[in-house]
FIZAVO-412098 format. One line per field, with one value per residue (C-alpha): x, y, z; residue number from 0. Coordinates in steps of 0.5 Angstrom, whole numbers, plus 500, padded with zeros to 3 digits. Layout:
<recs>
x	X, ...
y	Y, ...
z	Z, ...
n	NUM, ...
</recs>
This chain:
<recs>
x	639, 645, 648, 641, 640, 646, 645, 638, 641, 647, 641, 637, 644, 645, 638, 639, 645, 642, 641, 635, 636, 636, 631, 626, 619, 615, 621, 624, 630, 634, 633, 640, 647, 648, 643, 643, 640, 632, 632, 626, 620, 614, 607, 606, 599, 596, 602, 608, 615, 621, 628, 635, 642, 644, 650, 647, 654, 656, 654, 659, 658, 660, 658, 652, 645, 638, 634, 626, 620, 613, 607, 599, 599, 606, 606, 606, 612, 614, 621, 622, 628, 634, 632, 639, 646, 652, 657, 655, 660, 656, 655, 662, 663, 656, 648, 648, 642, 637, 629, 623, 618, 612, 614, 609, 606, 612, 616, 623, 629, 634, 640, 648, 653, 659, 666, 672, 678, 683, 681, 687, 687, 679, 679, 672, 667, 660, 654, 646, 643, 636, 632, 625, 620, 613, 611, 615, 619, 624, 628, 632, 637, 637, 641, 642, 646, 649, 644, 648, 655, 659, 658, 659, 666, 666, 665, 669, 668, 662, 656, 650, 643, 639, 631, 627, 620, 615, 613, 608, 611, 618, 622, 627, 633, 636, 643, 648, 655, 661, 664, 672, 673, 670, 663, 657, 651, 645, 645, 639, 637, 632, 629, 623, 623, 626, 633, 636, 638, 640, 644, 640, 645, 646, 640, 643, 650, 654, 656, 662, 659, 655, 660, 664, 658, 651, 648, 641, 637, 630, 626, 619, 613, 610, 604, 606, 613, 619, 623, 630, 632, 639, 644, 651, 657, 663, 659, 663, 659, 657, 654, 648, 648, 651, 653, 653, 658, 653, 647, 640, 636, 632, 632, 625, 624, 621, 623, 623, 623, 624, 631, 632, 633, 632, 632, 632, 633, 638, 639, 635, 636, 630, 632, 636, 638, 644, 641, 638, 641, 639, 632, 627, 620, 614, 608, 602, 595, 592, 597, 601, 609, 612, 619, 623, 630, 636, 636, 643, 650, 656, 662, 657, 658, 653, 653, 648, 654, 656, 649, 649, 645, 646, 641, 634, 629, 625, 618, 614, 613, 608, 612, 608, 610, 609, 608, 612, 619, 619, 618, 614, 615, 610, 609, 603, 596, 597, 602, 595, 595, 600, 597, 595, 593, 592, 594, 592, 596, 597, 592, 591, 595, 601, 607, 613, 620, 617, 612, 613, 609, 611, 611, 616, 614, 619, 615, 611, 608, 608, 604, 606, 603, 605, 601, 607, 602, 601, 608, 614, 619, 625, 626, 620, 621, 621, 625, 625, 628, 632, 631, 637, 642, 640, 635, 634, 632, 628, 627, 625, 629, 623, 629, 633, 627, 631, 629, 635, 635, 640, 642, 648, 646, 642, 648, 651, 656, 660, 657, 650, 647, 643, 639, 635, 631, 624, 619, 614, 610, 603, 604, 610, 607, 612, 610, 615, 616, 620, 623, 628, 633, 631, 627, 623, 621, 616, 615, 610, 607, 613, 616, 622, 624, 630, 631, 636, 638, 639, 642, 640, 642, 637, 630, 625, 622, 618, 617, 618, 615, 619, 620, 626, 626, 618, 612, 608, 601, 601, 595, 595, 600, 598, 602, 600, 603, 605, 605, 611, 610, 616, 614, 612, 618, 623, 621, 623
y	263, 258, 257, 256, 250, 247, 247, 244, 238, 237, 236, 231, 227, 227, 226, 219, 217, 219, 214, 214, 212, 218, 222, 226, 224, 231, 236, 241, 238, 239, 234, 233, 236, 241, 246, 251, 258, 259, 265, 269, 266, 270, 268, 271, 270, 265, 260, 260, 260, 258, 259, 256, 257, 251, 248, 244, 241, 238, 235, 240, 248, 251, 257, 259, 259, 260, 253, 254, 251, 253, 250, 252, 249, 250, 242, 239, 242, 242, 243, 249, 251, 254, 261, 265, 263, 266, 269, 276, 282, 283, 276, 273, 267, 266, 269, 269, 269, 275, 276, 276, 282, 283, 289, 292, 286, 282, 277, 281, 277, 281, 278, 279, 278, 275, 276, 273, 277, 272, 265, 263, 270, 269, 276, 278, 284, 283, 287, 287, 286, 285, 280, 280, 275, 276, 269, 267, 262, 265, 271, 277, 281, 288, 292, 297, 292, 292, 297, 297, 297, 297, 297, 303, 306, 303, 296, 290, 286, 282, 285, 280, 277, 283, 283, 288, 290, 296, 301, 306, 310, 307, 301, 298, 293, 290, 287, 283, 286, 287, 293, 294, 292, 286, 287, 284, 288, 290, 296, 299, 302, 306, 307, 311, 307, 300, 301, 307, 306, 311, 308, 310, 307, 302, 298, 294, 291, 287, 289, 285, 278, 277, 275, 278, 278, 278, 273, 273, 279, 279, 285, 285, 287, 282, 283, 290, 289, 289, 283, 283, 275, 274, 269, 271, 268, 267, 267, 263, 257, 259, 253, 250, 256, 257, 250, 250, 253, 259, 261, 263, 268, 274, 281, 284, 291, 298, 301, 309, 310, 317, 316, 309, 307, 300, 299, 292, 286, 281, 276, 269, 263, 261, 253, 249, 243, 241, 243, 250, 256, 262, 262, 267, 269, 271, 274, 271, 273, 270, 275, 269, 270, 264, 262, 256, 255, 251, 244, 243, 246, 249, 244, 238, 231, 230, 223, 224, 227, 220, 219, 225, 230, 235, 239, 240, 246, 245, 245, 252, 254, 260, 265, 268, 273, 271, 276, 281, 278, 271, 268, 261, 257, 252, 248, 251, 248, 245, 240, 236, 235, 230, 226, 218, 213, 215, 211, 212, 208, 209, 215, 216, 211, 211, 208, 206, 204, 204, 203, 200, 202, 198, 201, 201, 207, 212, 218, 220, 226, 224, 228, 225, 229, 228, 230, 233, 234, 226, 224, 222, 221, 225, 224, 223, 222, 218, 214, 213, 206, 202, 195, 193, 199, 205, 210, 218, 220, 226, 227, 232, 233, 235, 237, 241, 243, 241, 238, 234, 231, 226, 224, 220, 213, 215, 218, 223, 220, 226, 232, 228, 232, 238, 241, 247, 250, 249, 251, 245, 246, 242, 238, 237, 236, 233, 234, 231, 230, 225, 224, 219, 223, 229, 230, 237, 237, 242, 242, 246, 249, 252, 254, 250, 247, 243, 241, 236, 231, 224, 218, 211, 205, 200, 200, 203, 198, 203, 209, 208, 212, 212, 215, 214, 214, 214, 214, 219, 219, 219, 224, 222, 219, 219, 218, 219, 216, 221, 222, 222, 228, 226, 219, 220, 225, 220, 214, 218
z	188, 185, 192, 195, 190, 191, 199, 197, 193, 198, 203, 199, 198, 206, 208, 205, 209, 216, 221, 224, 231, 235, 230, 233, 233, 234, 235, 230, 227, 220, 214, 215, 218, 223, 226, 232, 234, 232, 228, 225, 229, 226, 225, 218, 214, 219, 219, 224, 221, 224, 221, 224, 223, 219, 215, 210, 208, 214, 221, 224, 225, 219, 214, 217, 212, 214, 214, 214, 217, 217, 221, 222, 229, 232, 232, 225, 221, 214, 211, 206, 202, 205, 206, 206, 204, 205, 200, 198, 200, 206, 209, 206, 211, 214, 215, 223, 227, 227, 227, 222, 221, 216, 212, 207, 207, 205, 210, 212, 215, 219, 220, 221, 216, 218, 215, 216, 215, 218, 221, 225, 229, 229, 226, 223, 222, 223, 219, 220, 213, 211, 206, 203, 201, 197, 198, 205, 201, 196, 199, 196, 200, 199, 195, 201, 205, 210, 213, 219, 217, 223, 231, 235, 236, 243, 241, 240, 234, 237, 234, 232, 233, 231, 234, 230, 232, 230, 236, 234, 228, 228, 228, 233, 233, 239, 238, 242, 243, 247, 249, 248, 255, 253, 257, 255, 253, 248, 244, 241, 234, 231, 224, 221, 215, 216, 212, 215, 222, 228, 234, 240, 246, 250, 253, 258, 260, 265, 271, 271, 272, 266, 261, 255, 250, 250, 244, 242, 245, 245, 248, 249, 254, 258, 263, 264, 265, 260, 259, 256, 254, 253, 252, 255, 254, 259, 266, 271, 274, 281, 286, 282, 277, 271, 270, 262, 258, 256, 259, 257, 262, 263, 266, 268, 269, 267, 260, 259, 252, 252, 256, 253, 261, 262, 270, 271, 277, 277, 271, 272, 268, 264, 264, 268, 264, 260, 253, 252, 249, 244, 246, 241, 242, 237, 239, 236, 234, 241, 244, 247, 248, 245, 246, 242, 244, 241, 245, 245, 248, 245, 246, 249, 246, 240, 238, 232, 229, 227, 224, 219, 223, 229, 233, 235, 237, 244, 244, 243, 250, 252, 257, 263, 268, 276, 281, 276, 278, 275, 268, 268, 261, 259, 253, 249, 249, 242, 244, 246, 238, 239, 244, 242, 247, 254, 260, 268, 273, 281, 282, 289, 291, 297, 295, 299, 295, 288, 283, 276, 269, 263, 257, 251, 248, 246, 245, 251, 255, 262, 268, 275, 281, 288, 294, 299, 305, 305, 305, 310, 304, 304, 296, 291, 283, 277, 273, 265, 265, 260, 259, 263, 266, 263, 266, 266, 273, 276, 283, 288, 295, 300, 305, 300, 296, 290, 283, 280, 273, 272, 265, 267, 265, 259, 255, 259, 263, 264, 267, 267, 273, 274, 280, 281, 287, 287, 293, 293, 299, 298, 291, 286, 279, 274, 267, 262, 254, 252, 245, 242, 244, 249, 255, 257, 264, 267, 274, 278, 272, 270, 276, 274, 267, 265, 258, 256, 250, 252, 248, 250, 247, 250, 249, 254, 259, 263, 268, 275, 281, 287, 294, 299, 306, 307, 303, 299, 296, 288, 286, 279, 274, 267, 260, 253, 247, 242, 235, 230, 226, 221, 220, 213, 211, 215, 210, 204
n	0, 1, 2, 3, 4, 5, 6, 7, 8, 9, 10, 11, 12, 13, 14, 15, 16, 17, 18, 19, 20, 21, 22, 23, 24, 25, 26, 27, 28, 29, 30, 31, 32, 33, 34, 35, 36, 37, 38, 39, 40, 41, 42, 43, 44, 45, 46, 47, 48, 49, 50, 51, 52, 53, 54, 55, 56, 57, 58, 59, 60, 61, 62, 63, 64, 65, 66, 67, 68, 69, 70, 71, 72, 73, 74, 75, 76, 77, 78, 79, 80, 81, 82, 83, 84, 85, 86, 87, 88, 89, 90, 91, 92, 93, 94, 95, 96, 97, 98, 99, 100, 101, 102, 103, 104, 105, 106, 107, 108, 109, 110, 111, 112, 113, 114, 115, 116, 117, 118, 119, 120, 121, 122, 123, 124, 125, 126, 127, 128, 129, 130, 131, 132, 133, 134, 135, 136, 137, 138, 139, 140, 141, 142, 143, 144, 145, 146, 147, 148, 149, 150, 151, 152, 153, 154, 155, 156, 157, 158, 159, 160, 161, 162, 163, 164, 165, 166, 167, 168, 169, 170, 171, 172, 173, 174, 175, 176, 177, 178, 179, 180, 181, 182, 183, 184, 185, 186, 187, 188, 189, 190, 191, 192, 193, 194, 195, 196, 197, 198, 199, 200, 201, 202, 203, 204, 205, 206, 207, 208, 209, 210, 211, 212, 213, 214, 215, 216, 217, 218, 219, 220, 221, 222, 223, 224, 225, 226, 227, 228, 229, 230, 231, 232, 233, 234, 235, 236, 237, 238, 239, 240, 241, 242, 243, 244, 245, 246, 247, 248, 249, 250, 251, 252, 253, 254, 255, 256, 257, 258, 259, 260, 261, 262, 263, 264, 265, 266, 267, 268, 269, 270, 271, 272, 273, 274, 275, 276, 277, 278, 279, 280, 281, 282, 283, 284, 285, 286, 287, 288, 289, 290, 291, 292, 293, 294, 295, 296, 297, 298, 299, 300, 301, 302, 303, 304, 305, 306, 307, 308, 309, 310, 311, 312, 313, 314, 315, 316, 317, 318, 319, 320, 321, 322, 323, 324, 325, 326, 327, 328, 329, 330, 331, 332, 333, 334, 335, 336, 337, 338, 339, 340, 341, 342, 343, 344, 345, 346, 347, 348, 349, 350, 351, 352, 353, 354, 355, 356, 357, 358, 359, 360, 361, 362, 363, 364, 365, 366, 367, 368, 369, 370, 371, 372, 373, 374, 375, 376, 377, 378, 379, 380, 381, 382, 383, 384, 385, 386, 387, 388, 389, 390, 391, 392, 393, 394, 395, 396, 397, 398, 399, 400, 401, 402, 403, 404, 405, 406, 407, 408, 409, 410, 411, 412, 413, 414, 415, 416, 417, 418, 419, 420, 421, 422, 423, 424, 425, 426, 427, 428, 429, 430, 431, 432, 433, 434, 435, 436, 437, 438, 439, 440, 441, 442, 443, 444, 445, 446, 447, 448, 449, 450, 451, 452, 453, 454, 455, 456, 457, 458, 459, 460, 461, 462, 463, 464, 465, 466, 467, 468, 469, 470, 471, 472, 473, 474, 475, 476, 477, 478, 479, 480, 481, 482, 483, 484, 485, 486, 487, 488, 489, 490, 491
</recs>
């Protein structure tokens, strides 16, 4: 408790020094200093809880704590005190990622204890641990910790990010792991009582092309299929695929509980922007599988470090399965609660060249629908324009059937472009969420998503719809100004 108090005091001091220029209007972010992976996503006693990897003492990654947010509606978030602080003999160097469950009416966190042996040699060991809260705010680590003291014998030292759920009489846990041959994999444990865990075996592993470590596993059923979400480290770039340092994606298949056999298809990336990693999900009381990711990427440029904070989480997104083989990801219905004034422009008009809509607003939701059946253009799209030179471009090539997000003129001068294949035959629908330092693109109702941080220095001039080498009919262009959910907090 003393360590948590110290962290809280450090955050209060640091919060007063934070520069507001890139602070989010409606995304989850830290009060100050560093965050990365979302952890412990759960709906508990009618409220949504999101925990996250947090360094309360510095804007750079360091000894990991668990930060904590809660919400009644997935949109309006409230900061709660730091939930976990490292320093016990089983988590000496950090409380790494994990998950949350309801256990005997209490809120339980299952997390990885990181323990450094030799920092220079990067020599460490990792354990799995549990902390429990009666009020959903103050957590007590179990005296039985670690509940899993070491990985299986054929493992390398990477052994982290437990995701736990209950099925019938037993509890199950998947853990990200690396074999002694440096092959990324996910391993499975089972427990009758939540404390004593038995190793079941390897659930899935790399075929040699999917990296040396699979972080942040999540295993669940969706529309009759089993889904394994993973964040592999060490995949080589391949054409337009795997362009970020690390990836997040999924395997879809069928799982036999008796034999622990998961027969699955090939790995598919979940998001094709610059800044999306370590996604985790929860199942809510409406039956929705809701995903939230870290909206940054390891070793990327992070200009907000100079402002005393770093890192944000994506909007909550609902996952659905299309035709049994593809996950669609769309913003949850509750994002409509953010909407302020609504504006319509250019509906049912043909454009050739460009059409400019003036707005200085920085928090925006945008829907643009292009009718590709009445289109002679080779490329269509839109630009988020700055006052002078800056712009963020989303464009679709009808010839290549490729969607491009270009942030090179909005703070990502190096490696600023991402592409994804998108088969859009009749219509192209671009659904965008713009915050002060992020853009989330949902194309054709989740057929493709692209998430990136942007860092514009100029004010916003407006949005430009465009077509190249021909014209296109714009069926709809609507934008909404969005509320700033943090306005009161940020003023403190």
